[in-house]
VEXLO-742748 format. One line per 8 residues: number of its first residue (from 1); their letters; for each residue x, y, z of C-alpha. Coordinates in pm, 1 decimal. Each point is the difference from the previous one (the first is absolute). Layout:
BEGIN
NUM) a) X,Y,Z; ...
***
This chain:
BEGIN
1) metesaaa) -3385.7,-16150.9,-15264.0; -249.9,31.5,283.5; 58.5,375.0,10.7; -54.9,31.8,-375.4; -317.1,-212.8,20.8; -133.1,213.2,284.3; 72.4,319.8,-194.0; -171.7,-140.3,-311.6
9) aaaaagap) -304.0,-108.2,201.4; -21.9,341.4,163.3; 18.4,172.5,-337.5; -273.2,-225.9,-139.6; -221.7,79.8,298.1; 49.6,373.0,-51.5; 206.9,48.9,312.7; 325.1,197.6,-29.1
17) atapkrrf) 306.0,-220.4,-21.5; 257.8,60.1,271.3; 371.4,-58.1,-43.1; 166.4,-241.7,239.3; 150.3,170.7,302.3; 376.6,24.0,28.7; 200.6,50.9,313.7; 324.8,190.5,10.0
25) eggqrdac) 255.2,44.1,271.7; -11.5,338.0,165.6; -367.4,82.7,-52.2; -125.6,356.3,-39.6; 291.9,149.4,191.1; 223.6,-78.9,-299.0; -240.7,134.7,-263.4; 144.2,260.2,-234.6
33) kveddast) -132.0,349.6,71.2; -33.8,300.7,-226.4; 274.4,192.4,178.3; 249.7,-287.5,-29.0; 275.5,23.4,-257.6; 90.9,-280.4,-240.2; 266.7,-158.9,220.4; -234.5,-6.8,300.9
41) cltkaakr) -271.7,-168.0,-206.2; 245.3,-263.0,-122.5; 113.3,-72.5,355.4; -357.6,-35.4,121.9; -87.9,-219.9,-295.7; 288.9,-230.7,85.2; -129.2,-32.1,356.4; -347.5,-96.5,-122.8
49) vavdtsnd) 126.4,-291.5,-207.7; 57.0,-320.6,194.8; 298.4,-194.2,-136.7; 72.6,-352.2,116.3; 376.6,-44.8,1.5; 10.6,-329.7,187.7; 56.4,-201.6,-318.2; 249.4,237.4,-163.8
57) tptmtlfr) 314.4,-143.4,-148.2; 334.3,172.9,68.6; -20.7,156.3,-345.3; -347.5,141.6,67.6; 117.7,137.8,333.9; 294.4,165.9,-170.0; -220.1,162.1,-263.2; -243.9,122.3,264.9
65) qfaatmda) 295.5,177.8,158.6; 87.9,148.7,-338.1; -359.2,120.9,-39.0; 2.9,161.5,344.3; 327.9,175.4,-82.2; -136.9,131.5,-330.1; -319.9,121.1,167.9; 203.5,189.9,259.5
73) kndrherl) 217.5,153.3,-273.0; -303.6,110.5,-203.3; -170.5,145.6,307.2; 312.4,199.8,86.8; 31.7,121.1,-360.6; -360.9,122.2,-11.5; 41.4,172.2,335.2; 312.0,182.9,-119.5
81) vklsrdlt) -169.5,104.7,-325.8; -289.1,153.1,193.0; 234.7,182.5,237.8; 204.9,122.7,-296.5; -309.4,144.0,-167.8; -105.0,174.8,319.3; 355.1,130.9,34.2; -13.1,137.6,-354.8
89) vqskrvif) -330.0,180.2,58.0; 107.5,154.5,330.2; 337.7,108.1,-141.1; -168.4,173.5,-294.2; -218.6,191.9,243.5; 310.3,121.0,182.7; 148.1,119.6,-330.3; -320.8,181.3,-97.3
97) aaqratea) -7.1,177.3,336.9; 369.3,92.1,-14.1; -40.8,153.0,-345.9; -198.2,282.4,163.9; 306.5,121.3,192.1; 101.0,249.2,-268.0; -19.9,299.9,233.8; 269.9,31.0,265.8
105) kqrdaiva) -242.0,98.8,277.3; -202.2,-320.9,-47.1; 286.7,-241.6,-58.7; 89.9,-78.0,361.8; -357.6,-90.2,93.3; -55.6,-211.9,-311.4; 331.2,-183.0,42.4; -76.3,-70.2,367.3
113) qalqtled) -338.6,-145.9,-92.7; 159.2,-208.7,-276.1; 260.0,-138.9,241.6; -275.3,-104.0,240.7; -190.6,-170.0,-281.4; 314.8,-186.0,-105.2; 41.0,-126.8,356.4; -357.8,-131.6,-10.1
121) irqnqirp) 80.7,-172.8,-328.7; 302.9,-167.3,155.2; -208.9,-134.6,285.5; -306.1,-106.6,-199.9; 144.4,-125.0,-329.4; 374.9,-66.0,33.8; 1.8,-140.8,351.8; -220.6,-301.8,-92.4
129) mavdaysm) 229.2,-69.3,-296.2; 298.0,9.2,235.7; -142.4,-299.6,186.1; 20.9,-211.9,-315.4; 340.3,144.3,-87.6; 143.8,-96.9,338.3; -149.9,-349.5,-1.3; 128.3,-71.6,-353.3
137) rsrfesry) 347.4,152.3,49.5; 203.9,-8.1,-322.7; -270.1,-182.1,-198.0; -247.1,287.1,27.6; 136.8,223.6,-274.8; 54.4,-277.9,-254.4; -349.6,-143.3,45.5; -219.3,305.1,53.4
145) arayspgm) 176.8,301.0,-153.1; -254.9,27.3,-281.9; -280.8,6.5,255.9; 120.1,290.0,215.7; 248.4,195.6,-218.6; -257.2,225.5,-176.7; -128.1,130.0,331.8; 349.9,44.6,140.4
153) qeyieavs) 110.6,199.4,-304.9; -296.7,234.4,39.2; 74.1,33.2,371.4; 366.3,83.1,-72.0; -113.9,262.4,-250.2; -229.4,159.0,259.9; 261.7,-5.9,276.7; 273.1,140.1,-223.8
161) fvhylata) -231.4,279.1,-121.1; -95.5,105.1,353.3; 365.3,-31.1,106.3; 104.0,233.5,-282.5; -263.1,256.5,97.0; 131.3,-5.8,357.3; 376.1,-8.8,-64.7; 60.1,62.1,-374.8
169) tlitqrql) 206.2,-321.7,-5.3; -44.5,-357.5,-121.7; -85.2,-261.1,260.1; 240.3,-294.5,6.8; -75.1,-370.6,3.2; 139.0,-27.8,353.2; -226.8,279.3,123.4; -299.9,-179.3,-148.0
177) eeqllfde) 90.2,-324.3,176.1; 51.2,182.2,330.1; -359.2,123.0,-25.6; -120.8,-359.9,-41.8; 141.0,-137.3,325.1; -249.1,-189.6,215.3; 180.9,-88.4,321.1; -298.7,-94.4,210.9
185) alsvsidl) -154.1,-345.8,-7.7; -295.0,-37.0,-234.1; -278.7,-242.8,83.9; -61.7,-231.8,-294.5; -248.2,-234.8,166.0; -115.5,-100.2,345.0; 296.4,-227.9,64.9; 261.9,149.7,-234.5
193) cvsvrffp) 196.0,321.1,35.2; 297.9,110.1,-209.5; 241.9,289.8,27.7; 11.5,187.8,-328.3; 334.0,167.2,-70.4; -71.5,202.6,-316.5; -165.4,-12.6,-339.4; 263.2,-22.5,-276.2
201) vtitdyll) 30.7,276.7,-258.6; 157.6,-158.4,-307.1; 228.9,195.4,-230.1; -243.0,-66.6,-287.2; -296.4,152.7,182.8; 213.7,293.3,113.5; 127.1,85.7,-349.3; -340.9,-33.3,-165.5
209) gvtdltge) -167.9,203.0,273.6; 254.9,281.5,-29.8; -34.8,14.4,-379.7; -372.7,60.9,47.2; 83.9,285.7,238.0; 115.8,220.4,-287.8; -348.6,1.8,-150.0; -144.9,131.6,325.6
217) lmrfaias) 272.0,263.7,22.7; -78.0,110.6,-355.6; -367.9,47.1,88.6; 92.9,179.1,321.7; 231.9,236.3,-188.2; -276.2,92.9,-244.9; -252.4,50.9,281.9; 248.7,220.9,185.9
225) vgsgnqqe) 12.4,240.3,-294.8; -374.0,48.6,28.1; 42.7,88.3,367.7; 247.9,272.1,-89.3; 306.0,-194.4,114.2; 232.6,30.0,-297.8; 306.9,-114.0,194.0; -134.5,-348.2,78.0
233) pmligsfv) 20.5,-129.7,-361.2; 365.9,107.8,-12.1; 84.3,-194.7,315.3; -196.2,-305.4,-110.6; 159.3,16.6,-344.4; 348.4,-8.7,150.2; -93.3,-292.5,225.8; -163.9,-204.9,-277.6
241) rtltqvfs) 289.9,73.6,-236.4; 249.7,-143.4,248.4; -224.8,-298.5,63.0; -35.2,-67.8,-372.2; 375.3,16.8,-54.3; 61.9,-254.5,275.3; -273.9,-236.8,-116.8; 125.4,14.7,-358.9
249) lltgtgir) 304.7,-196.1,120.0; -220.5,-294.5,100.0; 36.3,-227.2,-301.3; -19.9,-376.7,-4.9; -172.7,-22.3,337.7; -245.0,-266.6,-114.1; -294.4,196.1,140.9; -269.6,-42.9,-262.1
257) dlpaklrv) -195.3,324.0,54.2; 299.7,228.4,53.7; 73.9,98.1,-366.2; -358.3,117.0,-57.6; -3.4,195.3,325.6; 332.1,164.6,-87.7; -154.8,126.9,-323.6; -286.6,148.2,200.4
265) mqssleki) 251.2,155.0,240.5; 174.5,168.7,-292.8; -337.0,120.5,-128.7; -86.5,150.7,339.3; 335.2,179.5,9.7; -57.2,150.0,-344.3; -342.7,129.0,104.2; 145.1,162.3,311.6
273) eqvcynit) 279.9,158.3,-201.4; -252.6,128.8,-254.0; -194.2,171.1,278.6; 318.6,144.1,153.3; 113.7,130.6,-337.9; -329.1,175.2,-70.8; -14.4,148.2,349.6; 346.3,146.4,-47.9
281) vrgseipk) -54.2,126.9,-354.5; -368.9,88.9,-8.0; -108.0,8.8,363.3; -13.4,378.2,16.2; -236.3,10.6,-299.3; -275.4,-206.5,164.0; -232.6,123.6,276.9; 25.2,-194.2,326.1
289) emlaqaaq) -360.4,-121.2,-21.4; 80.3,-170.4,-331.4; 324.3,-168.8,106.0; -172.0,-328.1,89.7; -156.7,-37.3,-345.1; 324.5,106.6,-164.5; 200.1,-259.7,195.2; -241.2,-274.6,-104.4
297) fwssssat) 35.5,107.4,-362.6; 379.1,15.4,17.9; 26.4,-349.9,147.1; -246.9,-150.2,-248.4; 186.4,155.5,-292.4; 320.5,-181.2,93.7; 138.6,-201.7,-289.1; 14.0,-324.1,196.7
305) tsgpgddy) -327.9,-148.7,114.8; -50.6,-246.6,280.1; 68.8,-357.7,-95.1; -85.1,-338.6,147.3; 42.9,-32.7,371.8; -119.5,347.3,96.5; -205.8,40.9,309.5; -375.9,49.5,41.6
313) aggaggnq) 9.0,354.3,-145.7; 157.8,71.7,-334.3; 74.6,-356.4,-105.8; -153.6,-329.6,-94.1; 191.4,-227.4,233.2; 39.8,-15.0,372.1; 106.5,-210.3,293.3; -313.6,-200.1,38.6
321) ndd) -342.5,-33.9,-153.1; -276.4,102.3,238.3; -228.9,-290.9,-64.7
***
């Protein structure tokens, strides 16, 4: 009441009214800064609020523990979502760069650069996620799969594409996990250090990432025609045909996005086969400088168009929205 009376008197006298001062624990050192992310701001805000727990009942104490657990879970979820988005962006850049390796004389250099970029991605994006995966053990996948899976699927697509360019084979799930081994100790905080074994590659992420690979191979086959390499679409067509036949046996898996991606895989195969057919039948009729435009026309005239679940080029769906 005295504060309100003082403010009213100051306003009547023409002096600016001042709000009562409040004191928080932590002071300016815990103030939220522009460069802080949401989880950091929430942590600093919690430090600034003084909570008297001396009169808490056992029930209140229990619920405060529940609140702390939920805050930690939400912070970890937001951190994984951010890392997953960064992983998606960096993986797409690797794919874009690898798509330029249509000429044999440039392929080795482009693949080597892509492999180095993938190693940087493992250290900068996947390694921090491995800390949470190791600390959570078996609970990690069930609780946070929706947070990190989109980025992992894009990463698997990028790795499998570069692996195909280097070896003309499909990378296996075991090979992917061997690349995600982190044997050395990782410092989590000043007084905590954990030894991270590996980051798990689930069968769901592996299958969905490989199905997206066929779309990249289809685009690479078409680009190879424009570079004068008419043999590459034949090799890719044979590889994608075998892959499609094997994946067509995967029924009743319970993977929600798999049926849509299988339809896109079939569509990519038909486009590759359309290009191969026209190269064989009509390739001699078209000048080399017009092969690129002809290949684009042949693939676009395929009877089957891309359906839901296609990647960032040629389809409406994708692994993750780039918000």
